[in-house]
C-alpha positions, 0 to 999 in steps of 0.5 A: 697210604703215604706218611709223607707230609707235604709242607703247605705255604701257610705253615711257613714264616717270613721273619724280621729281626726286631732286635738283637744281633745276627748271631743272637736275633729276636725274630718277629713273624711278619704277620702281614706277609702273604705270598713269599718266594725265595729265589737263588739264581746263578749267572749263566756264562757262555764258554765258547771256543773258536773252531769247536762248533760247540758251546757250553755253559758254566755257572757264575755268581749266585744271586739270592732274593726274597720276594713277598707280598704284604697285606697293607696294615696301618701301624704294623711294626714289621711293615713299617720296618720294611718300608723304613729300610727302603726309604732310609737305605738301611739294611734289615735282617729277614728270614723266609723259613719253613716254620718258626726259627725255633722249630726243629728242622725249620730251614730257609734263607736268613739274610742281612738285606736291602729292600729293593722294591716296596710297591703299593697296589691300590686296586679299585676292587681289591685289597691294598697290597705291597710287593717287596723284594730284598737282596743280601747286602754283604 
């Protein structure tokens, strides 16, 4: 039998810096978070030369994104902070970690970000959910 321990999504945490500074944050778990995705992509640059008959690609600038779904919970401080960040155009510090930030070996992106999407879905026969995306702002 294998000793490999596979990490399960529900063991991971979406965290919000509720106070402090980026160097010394106070992290709060975003309890309303459901599915969380961390995406890293690079721009694909086509490098073409006349007469060579070949094309190759190089990687350009990297783009980071945290995408997540929130279960709608009225008066939830983390959800309100994320909503206020998009409405006010202010940055928010988020982390998508494989555990609590204090857990040994926990890893994942931490970023000062702008919320780019905060879309609330209200299906007739389902729970109210909010689809969010956040990208680093510098």
